PAZAPA-4460 file (N, C-alpha, C; in steps of 0.05 Angstrom, whole numbers, plus 32768, in hexadecimal, padded with zeros to 4 digits):
% residues 190
    n_x    n_y    n_z   ca_x   ca_y   ca_z    c_x    c_y    c_z   seq   type   mol
   89B5   855C   8553   89B5   8579   8557   89CC   8584   8546     1      M     A
   89C5   8599   8537   89D9   85A6   8526   89EB   85B8   8536     2      T     A
   8A00   85C1   852A   8A13   85D2   8537   8A06   85EC   853F     3      A     A
   89F5   85F7   852F   89E7   8611   8535   89D4   860E   854C     4      G     A
   89C5   85F7   854D   89B3   85F2   8563   89C2   85EF   857D     5      E     A
   89D9   85E0   857A   89E9   85DC   8592   89F4   85F6   859D     6      R     A
   89FC   8607   858B   8A07   8621   8593   89F1   8632   85A1     7      K     A
   89D8   8632   8596   89C2   8642   85A2   89BB   8637   85BD     8      A     A
   89BC   861C   85BF   89B5   860F   85D9   89C9   8617   85EE     9      W     A
   89E3   8617   85E7   89F8   861E   85FA   89F7   863B   8602    10      E     A
   89F0   864D   85EE   89ED   8669   85F4   89D6   866E   8608    11      A     A
   89C0   865F   8604   89A9   8662   8616   89B0   8658   8632    12      K     A
   89BF   8642   8633   89C8   8636   864D   89DA   864A   865B    13      R     A
   89EC   8656   864D   89FF   8669   8658   89F0   8682   8662    14      E     A
   89DB   868B   8654   89CC   86A2   865C   89BD   869C   8676    15      E     A
   89B1   8684   8678   89A3   867C   8691   89B6   867B   86A8    16      N     A
   89CF   8671   86A4   89E3   8670   86BA   89EA   868C   86C3    17      R     A
   89ED   869E   86AF   89F4   86BA   86B6   89DD   86C7   86C6    18      F     A
   89C4   86C2   86BE   89AE   86CD   86CD   89AD   86C3   86EA    19      R     A
   89B1   86A9   86EE   89B2   869D   8708   89C8   86AA   8719    20      R     A
   89DF   86AE   870C   89F6   86BA   871A   89EF   86D6   8723    21      F     A
   89E3   86E6   8711   89DC   8701   8718   89C7   8702   872F    22      R     A
   89B3   86F0   872E   899E   86EF   8743   89AB   86E8   875E    23      R     A
   89BD   86D5   875E   89CA   86CD   8777   89DC   86E4   8782    24      K     A
   89E8   86F2   8770   89F9   8709   8778   89E8   871F   8784    25      A     A
   89D0   8724   8779   89BE   8738   8784   89B4   8730   87A0    26      R     A
   89AD   8716   87A3   89A3   870C   87BD   89B9   870E   87D2    27      E     A
   89D2   8708   87CA   89E8   8709   87DC   89EE   8726   87E4    28      A     A
   89E9   8739   87D2   89EE   8755   87D8   89D8   8761   87EA    29      A     A
   89C3   8752   87EF   89AF   875C   8802   8996   8767   87F5    30      G     A
   8993   8765   87DB   897A   876E   87CF   8963   875C   87D7    31      E     A
   894B   8767   87D6   8933   8758   87DE   892E   8742   87C9    32      I     A
   892C   8729   87D3   8926   8714   87C0   890A   8714   87B6    33      A     A
   88F7   871A   87C9   88DB   871C   87C1   88CD   872F   87D4    34      E     A
   88B7   873B   87CC   88A9   874E   87DC   8895   873F   87EE    35      L     A
   8897   8743   8809   8885   8737   881C   8870   874B   8823    36      N     A
   8857   8747   881A   8842   875B   881E   8831   8756   8837    37      I     A
   8836   873F   8844   8826   8738   885C   8828   874E   8871    38      V     A
   8840   8757   8879   8841   876C   888D   8833   8786   8884    39      P     A
   8834   878C   886B   8827   87A5   8861   8808   87A1   8864    40      M     A
   87FE   8789   885D   87E1   8785   8860   87D9   8786   887D    41      L     A
   87EA   877B   888F   87E4   877D   88AC   87E2   879A   88B5    42      D     A
   87F5   87AA   88AC   87F6   87C6   88B3   87DD   87D5   88A8    43      M     A
   87D5   87CF   888F   87BE   87DC   8884   87A4   87D4   8892    44      M     A
   87A3   87BB   889B   878B   87B2   88AA   8789   87C0   88C4    45      T     A
   87A0   87C3   88D2   87A0   87D1   88EC   8797   87EE   88E8    46      I     A
   87A1   87FB   88D3   879A   8817   88CE   877C   8819   88C7    47      I     A
   8772   8807   88B7   8756   8807   88B0   8744   8803   88C9    48      L     A
   874B   87F0   88DA   873B   87EC   88F3   873C   8805   8904    49      V     A
   8753   8811   8906   8756   8829   8917   8744   8840   890C    50      F     A
   8744   8843   88F1   8734   8859   88E6   8716   8853   88E9    51      L     A
   870E   883A   88E6   86F2   8834   88E9   86E9   8837   8906    52      L     A
   86FA   8831   8919   86F3   8834   8935   86F1   8851   893D    53      K     A
   8702   8862   8932   8702   887E   893A   86EF   888F   8929    54      T     A
   86E5   8885   8913   86D2   8894   8903   86B8   8896   8911    55      Y     A
   86AF   88AE   8917   8696   88B2   8926   8683   88C1   8914    56      N     A
   866C   88B6   8910   8657   88C4   8900   863F   88C7   8911    57      T     A
   8630   88DC   890B   8617   88E0   8918   8601   88D2   8908    58      S     A
   85EE   88C7   8915   85D9   88B9   8906   85C8   88CD   88F6    59      A     A
   85C5   88E5   8900   85B5   88F9   88F2   85C8   8910   88EC    60      V     A
   85C9   8917   88D3   85DA   892E   88CB   85C8   8943   88BE    61      S     A
   85C9   895B   88C7   85B9   8970   88BC   85CC   8987   88B5    62      I     A
   85C6   8994   889F   85D5   89AC   8898   85C3   89C3   889F    63      S     A
   85CD   89D3   88B2   85BE   89EA   88BC   85C3   8A01   88A9    64      I     A
   85AD   8A0D   88A0   85AF   8A25   888F   8598   8A38   8897    65      N     A
   8594   8A4B   8886   857F   8A5F   888D   8563   8A53   888D    66      A     A
   855F   8A3E   887D   8544   8A31   887D   8540   8A1E   8894    67      D     A
   8555   8A14   889F   8552   89FF   88B4   8563   8A05   88CC    68      L     A
   8556   8A0E   88E1   8563   8A13   88FB   8553   8A04   8910    69      T     A
   855C   89EC   8918   854C   89DD   892C   854B   89EB   8947    70      P     A
   8537   89E6   8957   8536   89F2   8971   854D   89E8   8983    71      P     A
   8553   89F7   8998   8569   89F0   89AA   855D   89E2   89C3    72      V     A
   856B   89CE   89CD   8562   89BF   89E4   857A   89B8   89F6    73      S     A
   8574   89AF   8A0E   8589   89A6   8A20   858A   8987   8A20    74      T     A
   857D   897B   8A0D   857B   895E   8A0C   8597   8952   8A0A    75      S     A
   859C   893C   8A17   85B5   892F   8A16   85B5   8915   8A05    76      G     A
   859F   890F   89F8   859D   88F7   89E8   85AA   88FB   89CD    77      L     A
   85B7   88E5   89C4   85C3   88E6   89AA   85AE   88DE   8995    78      D     A
   85B0   88E8   897D   859C   88E0   8969   859F   88C3   8961    79      P     A
   8589   88B6   895C   8589   889A   8953   8588   889A   8934    80      A     A
   8591   8884   8929   8590   8881   890C   8574   8878   8904    81      E     A
   8565   888B   88F9   8549   8886   88F1   8544   8893   88D6    82      T     A
   852C   888F   88CD   8524   889F   88B5   851F   88BB   88BE    83      S     A
   8522   88CE   88AC   851F   88EA   88B4   850C   88F9   88A1    84      T     A
   84FE   890C   88AD   84ED   891F   889E   84F8   893A   88A5    85      V     A
   84FE   894A   8891   8509   8965   8896   84F4   8979   888D    86      T     A
   84EE   898D   889E   84DA   89A1   8898   84E8   89BC   8899    87      I     A
   84E9   89CA   8882   84F3   89E5   8880   84DD   89F7   8876    88      T     A
   84E3   8A10   8873   84CE   8A23   8869   84C8   8A1F   884C    89      S     A
   84DA   8A11   883E   84D7   8A0D   8821   84CF   89F1   8818    90      H     A
   84D4   89DC   8829   84CD   89C1   8821   84CC   89AE   8838    91      E     A
   84BE   8998   8833   84BF   8981   8845   84CD   896B   8836    92      V     A
   84E1   895F   8842   84F0   894A   8835   84F1   8931   8847    93      S     A
   84F2   891A   883A   84F4   8901   8848   850F   88F6   8842    94      V     A
   8520   88F4   8856   853C   88EC   8851   8549   8903   8842    95      G     A
   8555   88FC   882B   8561   8910   8819   854F   8917   8802    96      D     A
   8537   890C   8801   8526   8910   87EA   8511   8926   87F0    97      K     A
   8510   893B   87E0   84FC   894F   87E4   84E0   8944   87DE    98      P     A
   84CD   8948   87F0   84B3   893C   87ED   849F   8951   87E2    99      A     A
   849E   8968   87EF   848A   897C   87E6   8496   8998   87EB   100      V     A
   8494   89A9   87D7   849D   89C5   87DC   8488   89D4   87EC   101      P     A
   8492   89E6   87FD   8480   89F6   880E   8484   8A13   8806   102      L     A
   8470   8A23   880C   8472   8A40   8808   846C   8A4C   8824   103      R     A
   8482   8A54   8831   8480   8A5F   884C   8471   8A4D   885F   104      N     A
   847A   8A34   8860   846E   8A1F   8872   8452   8A17   886A   105      Y     A
   8449   8A1E   8852   842E   8A16   884A   8430   8A00   8835   106      E     A
   8420   89EB   8839   8420   89D4   8826   840D   89DB   880F   107      V     A
   8415   89D6   87F6   8403   89DC   87E0   83EA   89CA   87E1   108      P     A
   83D4   89D4   87D7   83BB   89C5   87D8   83BC   89AB   87C9   109      D     A
   83CB   89A9   87B4   83CD   8990   87A4   83DB   8979   87B3   110      G     A
   83EB   8980   87C8   83FA   896C   87D6   83EB   8960   87EE   111      A     A
   83D3   896B   87F4   83C4   8961   880B   83AD   8950   8801   112      V     A
   83A7   893A   880E   8391   8929   8807   8377   8937   880E   113      R     A
   8363   8937   87FC   834A   8945   8801   833A   8937   8818   114      P     A
   833C   891D   881B   832C   890F   882F   833B   8910   884B   115      D     A
   8355   8916   884B   8364   8919   8864   8376   8931   8862   116      A     A
   836C   8948   886B   837B   8961   8866   8396   8963   8875   117      P     A
   839B   8951   8888   83B5   8952   8896   83CA   893F   8889   118      L     A
   83C3   8930   8875   83D5   891D   8868   83E1   8929   884F   119      V     A
   83FC   892B   884F   840A   8936   8838   8413   891F   8826   120      I     A
   8407   891C   880F   840A   8905   87FD   8427   88FF   87F5   121      T     A
   8436   8913   87EB   8452   890C   87E3   8463   8902   87FB   122      P     A
   845F   890D   8812   846D   8904   882A   8465   88E8   8832   123      V     A
   844B   88E3   8830   8440   88C8   8836   844D   88B3   8823   124      L     A
   844E   88B9   880A   8459   88A6   87F7   8476   889F   87FD   125      D     A
   8486   88B4   8803   84A3   88AF   8809   84A6   88A1   8824   126      L     A
   8495   88A7   8837   8497   8899   8851   848F   887C   884F   127      L     A
   847B   8876   883E   8473   885A   883A   848A   884A   882D   128      K     A
   8498   8857   881A   84AF   8849   880E   84C5   8844   8823   129      K     A
   84C9   8858   8834   84DE   8856   8849   84D6   883F   885C   130      E     A
   84BD   883E   8864   84B4   8829   8876   84B6   880D   8869   131      A     A
   84B0   880B   884F   84B2   87F2   8841   84D0   87E9   8840   132      A     A
   84E2   87FC   883A   84FE   87F6   883A   8508   87EC   8855   133      N     A
   8500   87FA   886A   8509   87F1   8885   84FD   87D6   888C   134      Q     A
   84E5   87D0   8884   84D9   87B6   888A   84E8   87A0   887A   135      K     A
   84EF   87A6   8862   84FD   8793   8851   8519   878D   885E   136      F     A
   8527   87A2   8867   8541   879E   8873   853D   878E   888D   137      I     A
   8528   8794   889D   8523   8786   88B6   851C   8769   88B2   138      G     A
   850F   8763   889B   8507   8748   8895   8520   8736   8891   139      K     A
   8534   8741   8885   854C   8731   887F   8561   8733   8896   140      W     A
   855D   8745   88A9   8570   8748   88BF   8561   8742   88D9   141      N     A
   8557   872B   88DC   8547   8724   88F3   8558   8723   890D   142      K     A
   8571   871D   890A   8582   871B   8922   858B   8737   892C   143      K     A
   858C   874B   891A   8594   8766   8922   857B   8775   892B   144      N     A
   8579   877A   8945   8562   8788   8950   8561   87A5   8946   145      K     A
   8578   87B2   8941   8578   87CE   8938   856E   87D1   891B   146      D     A
   856E   87BB   890C   8565   87BD   88F0   8547   87B9   88ED   147      A     A
   8539   87B2   8903   851C   87AD   8901   850D   87C8   88FF   148      Q     A
   84F6   87C7   88F1   84E5   87DF   88EE   84D7   87E4   8908   149      F     A
   84DB   87FC   8913   84CE   8804   892C   84BB   881C   8928   150      E     A
   84BA   8826   8910   84A8   883D   890C   84B3   8857   8918   151      G     A
   84CE   8859   891A   84DA   8870   8926   84E2   8884   8911   152      L     A
   84DB   889D   8915   84E0   88B2   8901   84EC   88CB   8910   153      L     A
   8502   88D5   8905   850D   88EE   890F   8503   8905   88FF   154      S     A
   84F9   8919   890D   84EE   8931   8900   8501   8948   8905   155      V     A
   850C   8952   88EF   851E   8969   88F0   850E   8981   88E6   156      I     A
   8509   8993   88F7   84F9   89AA   88EF   8505   89C4   88F7   157      G     A
   84FF   89D8   88E8   8508   89F3   88EE   84F8   89FC   8907   158      D     A
   8504   8A0D   8917   84F8   8A16   8930   84DE   8A26   892B   159      R     A
   84DA   8A2F   8913   84C2   8A40   890C   84AC   8A30   88FE   160      H     A
   84AE   8A15   88FD   8499   8A05   88F0   847F   8A08   88FF   161      V     A
   846A   8A10   88F1   8450   8A12   88FF   8445   89F7   8907   162      P     A
   8436   89F7   891D   842C   89DE   8928   841B   89CF   8914   163      Y     A
   840B   89DD   8903   83FA   89CF   88F0   840A   89BF   88DC   164      K     A
   8420   89C9   88D3   8431   89BB   88C0   843E   89A3   88CE   165      L     A
   8448   89A7   88E6   8454   8991   88F6   843F   897B   88FA   166      L     A
   8427   8982   8901   8411   896F   8905   840B   8960   88EB   167      L     A
   840B   896E   88D5   8407   8960   88BB   841D   894C   88B5   168      S     A
   8436   8953   88BA   844C   8941   88B5   844A   8929   88C7   169      V     A
   8444   892D   88E1   8442   8916   88F3   842A   8905   88ED   170      L     A
   8414   8910   88E5   83FC   8900   88DC   8403   88F0   88C4   171      T     A
   8411   88FC   88B1   8419   88EE   8899   842C   88D7   88A0   172      T     A
   843E   88DC   88B2   8451   88C7   88BA   8442   88B0   88C8   173      A     A
   842E   88B6   88D7   841E   88A2   88E4   840F   8890   88D0   174      G     A
   8406   889C   88BA   83F9   888D   88A4   840D   887A   8897   175      Q     A
   8427   8880   8898   843B   886F   888C   8448   885C   88A0   176      A     A
   843B   8858   88B7   8443   8845   88CC   845B   884F   88DD   177      E     A
   8461   8869   88DC   8475   8874   88ED   8466   8881   8905   178      F     A
   8468   8874   891C   8458   887E   8933   8469   8888   894A   179      S     A
   8484   8884   8949   8496   888E   895D   84A7   88A4   8951   180      N     A
   84A7   88BB   895F   84B4   88D3   8954   84CB   88DC   8966   181      F     A
   84E0   88E5   895A   84F5   88F3   8968   84F9   890E   895A   182      K     A
   84FA   8923   896A   84FE   893D   895F   851B   8945   8962   183      F     A
   8528   894C   894C   8545   8952   894D   8547   8970   8955   184      V     A
   8558   8974   8969   855D   898F   8973   857B   8993   8976   185      V     A
   8583   89AC   8978   859F   89B2   897D   85A5   89B2   899A   186      L     A
   85BB   89A7   89A2   85C3   89A9   89BF   85C9   89C6   89C6   187      K     A
   85C1   89CE   89DD   85C6   89E9   89E6   85E4   89EE   89E7   188      Q     A
   85ED   8A04   89DB   8609   8A0C   89DB   8617   8A04   89C1   189      G     A
   8609   89F8   89AD   8615   89F1   8994   860E   8A05   897F   190      Q     A
***
């Protein structure tokens, strides 16, 4: 080892000693040696569980506007989580997807099957897709009874929907294997 190498090695050794001395002085002064995140993760888990337990959602959410004012009832049943068909004066929609535009509750002639005048074709197509999705989910969730396809459909309709249109929607839903219906109404006083 040459004199220059020896000098560099001693300088490096002295620097390491100085760093150790500074670290020990900081630890002795009470600075945090390392950050312990386990208590913070515990706290965040507790907060998350609390928020999930207190978060309350309704299975059916409807935005009431001039086109959609459901009838009022004294029913005390809570809405179930099902597929929905919404009927307004301007359209029939399945879930969030608009199926067929209406003109003052009248279905256009091109949307009705000629051999079955009560079946609305675009609504039928969307309901068949919805039924297929529910059956697929039910196939893979055999243990969860709530995930099985039961043919349950919630109908959200304006209070002024004519019976003929309502009958057409229900007939169409029956063609798509939805045979159990729940009509969504507002609780009296809301």
